[in-house]
C-alpha positions in Angstrom: -6.7 14.1 -21.5 -3.4 12.1 -21.3 -2.1 14.3 -18.4 -5.4 13.6 -16.5 -5.1 9.8 -17.2 -1.6 9.9 -15.9 -2.7 11.8 -12.7 -5.3 9.2 -12.0 -2.8 6.3 -12.6 -0.2 7.8 -10.3 -2.9 8.5 -7.5 -4.1 4.9 -8.0 -0.6 3.5 -7.6 0.2 5.7 -4.5 -2.9 4.5 -3.0 -2.1 0.9 -3.6 1.4 1.2 -2.3 0.2 2.8 0.8 -2.4 -0.1 1.5 0.3 -2.6 0.6 2.7 -1.0 3.2 -0.2 -1.0 5.8 -0.6 -4.8 5.1 3.0 -5.5 5.5 3.0 -3.7 8.9 0.0 -5.7 10.0 1.7 -9.0 9.0 4.9 -8.0 10.8 3.0 -7.2 13.9 1.1 -10.5 13.8 4.4 -12.4 13.2 6.0 -10.6 16.2 2.9 -11.5 18.4 3.0 -15.1 17.4 6.6 -15.6 18.6 6.8 -16.8 22.2 
């Protein structure tokens, strides 16, 4: 059970990191577009 829980936690963290990186990319693109 412990291994299964650790597996879920690592998958959850990896998904969060991926979505966080996507958000950073979007914000960078928006900032780039705002500059004249």
